[in-house]
Structure formats: structure tokens, C-alpha cells
LOVO-887510 format. One record per residue: residue in one letter; x, y, z of N, C-alpha, C in turn. Coordinates in pm, whole numbers. Example, Ala and Ser with C-alpha at 12.3 -4.5 7.8 and 13.67 -1.06 7.14 Angstrom:
2
  residuo     n.x     n.y     n.z    ca.x    ca.y    ca.z     c.x     c.y     c.z
        A    1319    -569     780    1230    -450     780    1320    -330     780
        S    1285    -225     708    1367    -106     714    1290       3     787
This chain:
274
  residuo     n.x     n.y     n.z    ca.x    ca.y    ca.z     c.x     c.y     c.z
        X      93     -90      10     -18      41       4     120     107       5
        X      38     200     -92     111     374     -64     119     386     105
        X     250     424     121     286     515     212     229     664     220
        X     196     716     319     192     937     264     259     950     428
        X     385    1009     411     457    1144     462     413    1261     471
        X     336    1300     544     280    1470     534     344    1544     668
        X     413    1640     682     532    1788     703     384    1875     676
        X     339    1898     850     287    2005     825     358    2169     911
        X     360    2240     815     523    2380     899     337    2474     889
        X     443    2500    1071     389    2611    1089     447    2718    1123
        X     371    2844    1158     402    2946    1202     522    3038    1265
        X     603    3068    1189     724    3014    1237     757    3140    1465
        X     688    3222    1414     686    3307    1533     613    3206    1590
        X     648    3279    1792     531    3198    1868     476    3272    1915
        X     442    3434    1870     268    3454    1902     210    3425    1791
        X     116    3496    1813       7    3501    1729      51    3670    1644
        X      48    3639    1454      63    3676    1407     -51    3723    1258
        X     -37    3849    1121    -138    3826    1040     -68    3845     949
        X    -131    3746     822     -36    3746     667    -110    3903     650
        X      55    3942     587     123    4051     491     -17    4051     354
        X      75    3930     324      50    3921     224      76    3771     128
        X     -15    3716      85      62    3583      40      18    3493     -97
        X      60    3374    -135       9    3332    -324    -124    3252    -268
        X    -189    3243    -386    -255    3093    -401    -218    3002    -529
        X    -137    3085    -599     -42    2974    -720     108    3053    -685
        X     197    2968    -714     331    3003    -742     347    3132    -862
        X     402    3218    -794     428    3347    -888     360    3392    -831
        X     251    3446    -772     149    3521    -673     186    3639    -628
        X     236    3557    -542     347    3603    -472     480    3608    -482
        X     546    3663    -485     704    3601    -508     764    3459    -475
        X     785    3416    -503     850    3231    -456     961    3258    -535
        X    1074    3331    -396    1177    3366    -532    1407    3227    -436
        X    1282    3100    -365    1378    3027    -294    1329    2928    -360
        X    1237    2920    -425    1222    2772    -527    1078    2687    -437
        X    1052    2775    -395     905    2738    -297     773    2695    -420
        X     666    2646    -372     544    2634    -449     461    2710    -412
        X     450    2829    -263     403    2872    -217     518    2960    -115
        X     445    3109    -119     528    3216     -32     439    3256      60
        X     475    3290     197     357    3382     261     495    3515     312
        X     383    3611     370     469    3753     432     430    3739     609
        X     436    3683     658     331    3692     783     414    3839     872
        X     346    3888     999     355    3996    1124     377    4049    1178
        X     338    4019    1226     283    4037    1396     170    4155    1482
        X     107    4081    1483     -43    4180    1528     -25    4301    1627
        X       1    4450    1614      33    4532    1751     103    4553    1789
        X     244    4522    1741     402    4464    1859     435    4485    1674
        X     577    4569    1728     702    4519    1559     782    4411    1554
        X     791    4327    1495     868    4174    1429     991    4202    1461
        X    1077    4291    1469    1211    4319    1489    1239    4255    1609
        X    1396    4124    1624    1411    4120    1750    1296    3980    1781
        X    1190    3977    1779    1102    3848    1778    1212    3725    1745
        X    1166    3607    1794    1230    3502    1744    1159    3425    1656
        X    1173    3344    1567    1196    3226    1473    1239    3093    1493
        X    1124    2976    1483    1161    2858    1484    1169    2750    1398
        X    1170    2644    1406    1170    2582    1385    1035    2524    1374
        X     869    2526    1310     762    2465    1393     711    2366    1287
        X     763    2248    1281     682    2222    1193     664    2035    1208
        X     579    1944    1219     508    1861    1257     453    1765    1138
        X     468    1658    1189     375    1552    1196     271    1559    1133
        X     165    1536    1024      24    1467    1008     -60    1434    1115
        X    -131    1439    1166    -251    1344    1223    -255    1251    1085
        X    -317    1119    1133    -412    1065    1093    -352    1005     916
        X    -244    1007     948    -113     928     811     -30     919     864
        X      93     803     783     241     713     826     307     802     848
        X     304     947     967     421    1028     961     434     975    1098
        X     517     897    1196     622     891    1279     700    1040    1324
        X     751    1098    1206     822    1214    1322     908    1270    1219
        X     888    1455    1199     964    1494    1109    1071    1588    1142
        X    1169    1595    1069    1264    1661    1183    1363    1794    1001
        X    1419    1785    1048    1516    1938     895    1644    1926     935
        X    1747    1965     831    1834    1937     763    1840    2070     770
        X    1973    2169     740    1987    2228     622    2014    2230     516
        X    1986    2304     459    2035    2307     314    2110    2409     204
        X    2077    2534     286    2102    2644     223    2135    2766     399
        X    2296    2861     406    2236    2948     473    2271    2857     565
        X    2245    3034     735    2308    2939     850    2333    3051     848
        X    2451    3138    1003    2494    3256    1064    2457    3365     919
        X    2648    3414     896    2616    3551     783    2601    3499     652
        X    2582    3332     594    2601    3280     490    2532    3281     324
        X    2418    3342     368    2290    3361     263    2211    3545     311
        X    2263    3605     239    2202    3680     197    2032    3730     214
        X    1964    3753     209    1812    3703     224    1763    3827      89
        X    1808    3914      58    1839    4045     -73    1833    4011    -140
        X    1856    4032    -296    1942    4034    -464    2057    4163    -471
        X    2054    4248    -326    2069    4298    -361    2248    4268    -285
        X    2207    4211    -181    2307    4165     -75    2418    4216     -53
        X    2296    4308       2    2307    4377      84    2250    4333     222
        X    2307    4275     360    2212    4281     433    2107    4328     548
        X    2128    4441     495    2070    4640     548    2005    4616     460
        X    1963    4510     367    1841    4516     276    1666    4443     379
        X    1759    4384     454    1665    4302     460    1693    4113     551
        X    1835    4159     565    1919    4046     672    1904    3927     641
        X    1949    3803     686    1931    3687     579    1869    3568     616
        X    1913    3442     520    1840    3338     507    1841    3219     524
        X    1765    3080     566    1781    2996     565    1679    2902     537
        X    1792    2776     461    1642    2679     395    1712    2595     480
        X    1565    2451     472    1554    2394     499    1468    2233     502
        X    1546    2154     417    1484    2002     355    1412    1980     510
        X    1279    1944     461    1227    1857     572    1224    1709     539
        X    1215    1616     636    1232    1492     608    1135    1398     751
        X    1093    1306     670    1000    1225     756    1003    1136     768
        X     938    1029     828    1028     887     916     841     772     888
        X     850     672     871     725     697     880     731     525     965
        X     555     530    1037     576     467    1161     644     316    1149
        X     746     259    1228     779     158    1175     887     115    1040
        X     993     236    1044    1082     237     930    1193     314    1029
        X    1296     286    1054    1395     374    1053    1444     497     949
        X    1414     484     862    1473     553     735    1432     678     659
        X    1458     853     688    1391     932     657    1382    1002     510
        X    1300    1023     480    1286    1066     316    1210    1186     275
        X    1325    1325     224    1307    1374     155    1102    1436     153
        X    1020    1502     166     939    1523     231     945    1657     146
        X    1025    1756     145     957    1908     146    1103    2004     158
        X    1039    2163     125    1115    2234     202    1029    2334     287
        X    1129    2423     315    1088    2524     401    1221    2621     437
        X    1240    2788     402    1300    2862     435    1206    3018     468
        X    1338    3071     546    1228    3157     618    1328    3237     596
        X    1291    3358     551    1374    3495     535    1364    3634     600
        X    1488    3691     597    1432    3861     700    1486    3770     822
        X    1580    3757     825    1617    3698     954    1747    3746    1009
        X    1825    3820    1138    1908    3838    1183    1968    3742    1301
        X    2090    3716    1365    2121    3589    1491    2112    3433    1458
        X    2079    3482    1295    2092    3276    1277    2195    3195    1366
        X    2194    3111    1413    2283    3036    1499    2408    2969    1354
        X    2499    3005    1383    2595    2938    1313    2623    2808    1334
        X    2567    2710    1414    2582    2612    1363    2491    2567    1266
        X    2417    2669    1209    2281    2655    1152    2341    2604    1034
        X    2409    2503    1011    2493    2508     828    2435    2443     799
        X    2474    2402     616    2429    2287     524    2501    2177     608
        X    2390    2082     619    2438    1978     684    2351    1924     838
        X    2352    2029     868    2324    2018    1018    2205    1985    1031
        X    2190    1860    1196    2035    1849    1193    1931    1946    1273
        X    1827    1975    1228    1707    2061    1290    1595    1998    1295
        X    1585    1991    1489    1440    1938    1583    1357    2043    1528
        X    1259    1980    1517    1098    2070    1524    1164    2185    1688
        X    1152    2296    1692    1120    2416    1777    1285    2438    1830
        X    1371    2396    1754    1505    2477    1715    1536    2614    1694
        X    1544    2678    1722    1565    2879    1703    1653    2864    1587
        X    1560    2949    1483    1587    2949    1352    1737    3069    1383
        X    1654    3218    1462    1723    3380    1464    1616    3400    1520
        X    1593    3561    1470    1505    3661    1468    1481    3731    1425
        X    1353    3778    1370    1343    3898    1229    1406    3988    1282
        X    1460    4056    1179    1603    4183    1168    1476    4277    1158
        X    1591    4394    1204    1513    4519    1158    1574    4561    1071
        X    1640    4544    1026    1736    4626     853    1670    4616     770
        X    1643    4701     704    1512    4745     567    1552    4863     509
        X    1587    4811     439    1612    4889     330    1570    4977     240
        X    1427    4901     219    1324    4948     107    1355    4925     -23
        X    1507    4877     -32    1544    4773    -236    1436    4659    -170
        X    1443    4534     -98    1399    4456    -124    1298    4423     -50
        X    1251    4522      87    1132    4542     165    1119    4644     240
        X    1024    4665     295     960    4790     340     932    4821     502
        X     943    4668     521     932    4688     726     930    4554     788
        X     968    4537     943     998    4372     972     879    4284     903
        X     963    4131     872     828    4067     863     905    3913     849
        X     849    3844     835     880    3697     732     847    3656     642
        X     953    3622     556     896    3571     415     929    3436     403
        X     807    3356     376     800    3204     434     780    3097     293
        X     853    3040     242     853    2964     165     854    2836     158
        X     745    2740      45     744    2580     155     741    2559      -7
        X     766    2413     -25     783    2306    -138     743    2176     -99
        X     772    2080    -198     755    1926    -183     803    1860    -283
        X     811    1776    -281     919    1661    -379     869    1688    -497
        X     707    1667    -484     631    1593    -630     518    1752    -649
        X     537    1816    -580     423    1950    -595     285    1967    -495
        X     266    1859    -382     153    1868    -326     179    1939    -225
        X     161    2095    -221     145    2158    -147     103    2207    -159
        X     -14    2202     -26    -146    2289      34    -123    2387     138
        X    -135    2553      77    -165    2617     156    -291    2663     249
        X    -277    2706     389    -397    2713     469    -439    2855     474
        X    -317    2943     449    -411    3094     495    -435    3090     308
        X    -518    3197     340    -608    3200     170    -615    3384     205
        X    -571    3425     244    -645    3652     221    -569    3701     335
        X    -550    3785     282    -432    3888     392    -505    3958     506
        X    -437    3885     562    -455    4004     656    -528    3890     790
        X    -530    3754     725    -576    3669     858    -519    3658     937
        X    -605    3626    1068    -521    3641    1218    -412    3487    1161
        X    -354    3470    1262    -267    3296    1250    -242    3307    1386
        X    -208    3211    1444    -233    3185    1591     -86    3090    1616
        X     -40    3126    1719     107    3055    1739      80    2885    1713
        X     191    2806    1663     144    2705    1619       9    2669    1457
        X     -41    2813    1443    -133    2717    1339       3    2720    1180
        X     -85    2581    1108     -21    2576    1006     -42    2630     910
        X      38    2677     825      86    2767     689      90    2682     629
        X     156    2568     625      85    2471     483     159    2334     491
        X      51    2247     446     131    2108     443     156    2100     332
        X     293    2032     347     329    1914     274     353    1715     197
        X     234    1699     137     261    1518     151     389    1514      92
        X     373    1375      75     481    1305     -36     396    1136      -4
        X     395    1100    -112     356     997    -126     404     879    -167
        X     445     724    -121     572     646    -124     472     514    -213
        X     557     500    -295     474     368    -351     576     197    -311
        X     452     166    -275     514      -2    -192     513      57     -43
        X     526     -35      33     469    -155     153     630     -58     266
        X     735       2     179     862      24     341     940     169     229
        X     935     306     300     981     434     224    1171     366     200
        X    1221     240     263    1384     165     271    1352      96     162
        X    1207      76     104    1241     -31     -25    1340       9    -163
        X    1412     -52    -170    1533     -18    -283    1426      65    -435
        X    1374      60    -429    1284     227    -516    1265     369    -479
        X    1253     359    -306    1270     464    -235    1418     541    -253
        X    1409     634    -223    1582     731    -210    1511     754     -61
        X    1685     716      64    1627     753     167    1769     928     180
        X    1752     920     228    1780    1069     278    1951    1065     283
        X    1987    1113     236    2139    1071     256    2235    1164     357
        X    2109    1246     439    2166    1276     526    2083    1227     723
        X    2039    1086     691    2017     972     695    2123     970     842
        X    2048     981     941    2148     908    1104    2124     781    1156
        X    2276     720    1138    2281     538    1150    2252     591    1272
        X    2103     463    1285    2120     419    1460    2028     583    1547
        X    2024     728    1445    1862     795    1471    1886     849    1595
        X    1952     964    1627    1953    1032    1786    1830    1064    1903
        X    1755    1084    1781    1586    1074    1790    1518     990    1791
        X    1537     875    1768    1475     726    1877    1561     658    2006
        X    1714     746    1995    1790     723    2130    1672     752    2228
        X    1653     923    2204    1563     988    2269    1435     952    2342
        X    1360     876    2213    1257     872    2216    1237     726    2301
        X    1317     620    2269    1328     511    2347    1342     559    2562
        X    1372     664    2569    1434     725    2730    1281     833    2724
        X    1193     809    2670    1062     885    2639    1115    1014    2683
        X    1184    1036    2629    1232    1185    2584    1245    1259    2404
        X    1180    1455    2374    1224    1462    2281    1333    1544    2295
        X    1349    1515    2178    1559    1542    2117    1589    1701    2164
        X    1641    1682    2205    1728    1824    2233    1753    1928    2138
        X    1681    2128    2154    1732    2168    2052    1924    2110    2038
        X    1927    2227    1884    2115    2210    1857    2165    2307    1968
        X    2084    2339    2024    2215    2459    2118    2220    2349    2211
        X    2093    2265    2252    2157    2190    2387    2231    2059    2392
        X    2231    2034    2225    2290    1905    2175    2464    1976    2231
        X    2475    2078    2124    2591    2176    2103    2707    2179    2291
        X    2620    2181    2411    2699    2150    2513    2708    2012    2496
        X    2568    1966    2502    2611    1804    2523    2775    1714    2496
        X    2763    1759    2329    2868    1747    2267    2982    1756    2371
        X    2979    1886    2384    3144    1967    2436    3155    1874    2577
        X    3064    1881    2684    3109    1813    2800    3160    1741    2797
        X    3068    1611    2728    3142    1505    2684    3228    1480    2618
        X    3356    1569    2619    3492    1593    2550    3465    1483    2364
        X    3377    1563    2294    3397    1545    2191    3417    1665    2100
        X    3431    1756    2117    3457    1841    2078    3442    2028    2090
        X    3459    2126    2065    3405    2265    2095    3203    2257    2042
        X    3150    2295    2155    3015    2343    2143    3000    2444    2015
        X    3097    2555    2035    3080    2646    1894    3084    2580    1724
        X    3165    2418    1703    3239    2345    1598    3081    2300    1603
        X    3001    2265    1706    2888    2134    1686    2787    2200    1574
        X    2723    2102    1472    2650    2225    1341    2572    2052    1340
        X    2579    1972    1432    2505    1844    1445    2476    1761    1335
        X    2624    1747    1234    2641    1694    1119    2675    1497    1120
        X    2637    1454    1020    2596    1303    1049    2752    1253    1127
        X    2875    1345    1158    2966    1259    1187    2965    1287    1321
        X    2911    1400    1346    2904    1472    1489    2784    1341    1538
        X    2684    1355    1484    2542    1304    1659    2599    1144    1573
        X    2697    1059    1493    2738     948    1499    2798     901    1681
        X    2896    1032    1623    2995    1055    1771    2943    1083    1906
        X    2818    1125    1911    2756    1188    2022    2690    1008    2096
        X    2561     989    1967    2515     892    1933    2577     769    2054
        X    2688     757    1971    2770     587    2067    2792     599    2222
        X    2824     717    2234    2901     799    2399    2725     761    2472
        X    2637     773    2438    2507     837    2502    2457     670    2486
        X    2498     641    2369    2423     457    2424    2481     404    2496
        X    2638     388    2476    2724     323    2539    2745     359    2682
        X    2773     525    2756    2622     487    2904    2536     489    2910
        X    2424     485    2795    2315     453    2856    2201     565    2925
        X    2257     675    2855    2228     808    2983    2178     894    2801
        X    2049    1007    2849    2025    1056    2777    1962    1220    2767
        X    2086    1315    2845    2095    1408    2868    1970    1522    2843
        X    1949    1621    2899    1824    1732    2778    1959    1827    2862
        X    2064    1807    2905    2159    1962    2965    2297    1874    2960
        X    2364    1989    2989    2547    1913    3010    2563    1898    3128
        X    2435    1969    3262    2449    1973    3383    2537    1803    3397
        X    2629    1843    3487    2681    1705    3560    2720    1543    3403
        X    2762    1652    3362    2852    1561    3190    3004    1547    3288
        X    3045    1498    3207    3271    1443    3199    3248    1400    3059
        X    3420    1449    3023    3449    1336    2901    3447    1189    3006
        X    3430    1083    2910    3457     923    2901    3640     923    2974
């Protein structure tokens, strides 16, 4: 039977926002980084500048999706300027993240689509291409730099796309109130076969052997955010926290130590190198 993986891209702000403008079809509101649809969001009754933006993506209910995660595809830190002018003073920075899903009963991660968030600042340097991003991880904060050539004021530009075009927008009019946690886009990928790990289906090249997510789930704990994992990584003597970006090699090394000790720490408190 076909397997349906579905990820819901939710409001990246942790507060209620209003949609400024949106696209009902590709190109109606500009899709500048490969999205099927795009949307601008801004705060209600307060300035966006300095407000935190998170990777808020969740598996859809009533599908085969057990969990979702992200892998940075482009950007991180100050490596990708949001505006075509190349000047961050015109609209800050951007990050694009591949969204992967894992089906119930499978250990394989499969690309479902992508989300990009533009007009950020203070993007964590660890969020560089290849880094693993867990739901709830901080992506940065809304920039206060808008020079007029790219945008006239603080907001976040959000784009989403799927592997095979099955992107559904949930916001349909300018000014629509969007609560914290509200779905902006639903991304769906249908796999033909009994398992996403069957030979005919590509698994993610960034899939983690032995999944840190599964290790923490076995301890009935969520995967700690990237910033916490960085301090855990350093406390265990595996490297510097600033060097930790959630790469496959780093996560394999971290998982090996955690599994050997039989622990699933959520912070670096009380940890020491072996």
C-alpha cells in the first residue's frame, strides 16, 4: 500500500501574527528560493524586529508519519543574504531547510519538502548546510534591517515546497489572523510500496545511523534542541560547542557515547568526558 508522509509547516513566530500577503499559486506572491507557495507574516500590535523564529514543523495526524526533522540545505549564520542586492541591511539573512519524514515502523528518513525563512538575523552559526534541525529549534530573530530595495518593513517571508508538488496552503487571505502553532502549509509525499526504505525509494543522504531521535524516544524524551546538543557534545569531550552543527559524523559520535553510557541528557549538567 502507498505510504503517506505529511509535514505541517506552522507559524515560525511563537506569537499570533497576521498574514501580510500570500500566494494562491506560484508567482502570485514572489517565490524567490524555489517554493511552490510563499507567505509574508508580521506581528499584530507590535514590531516584528527581534522576535524569535523557530523551526515549527510537525507530522500530520492520520498519516503514516511518525516524526519529522529538518536538515539545513542553504544558509546559516551570515552566509546567505535574503535580498538580491546582496546587502543584509536591505532585509537580513535567510535559511532553507529540507524537511524529512520517517514513517511508522521505519528507521529511514525520506525528504518530503522544504521550508525557507527570510529576513532573519542572529541565525545560529551551527545551522550550516548538513546540520540537523529538530522541531522547536531557534532559527534566529526577525531583522530590523530594511533598506527599501527589498522590503519596506519587518516581517518574515516563508516559502514551502514538496518533492512532487503536493503543497497545500492553509492561509487564504491578506490579514488573516494566524495563531501561534497554526499551520501555514501542509507538505505531502506519497511513497509507492510497503516501506520508504524499499530499494525503489531514495532515503535521505543525511539520514543518521542509529538516529539520535530514536535514542531519546526510547528514554521517553524529545530530542534536545541544537543549542543544548552542542553543550552536551562539548561536555562529553567530543569537541567544542561552537563547532557542533549536527552533522552526521558529529551525531554518530554523540550517539555512540550516549548509547554506551545508557543516558539521554537534556543538558550538559553533570556530564564529563569519558
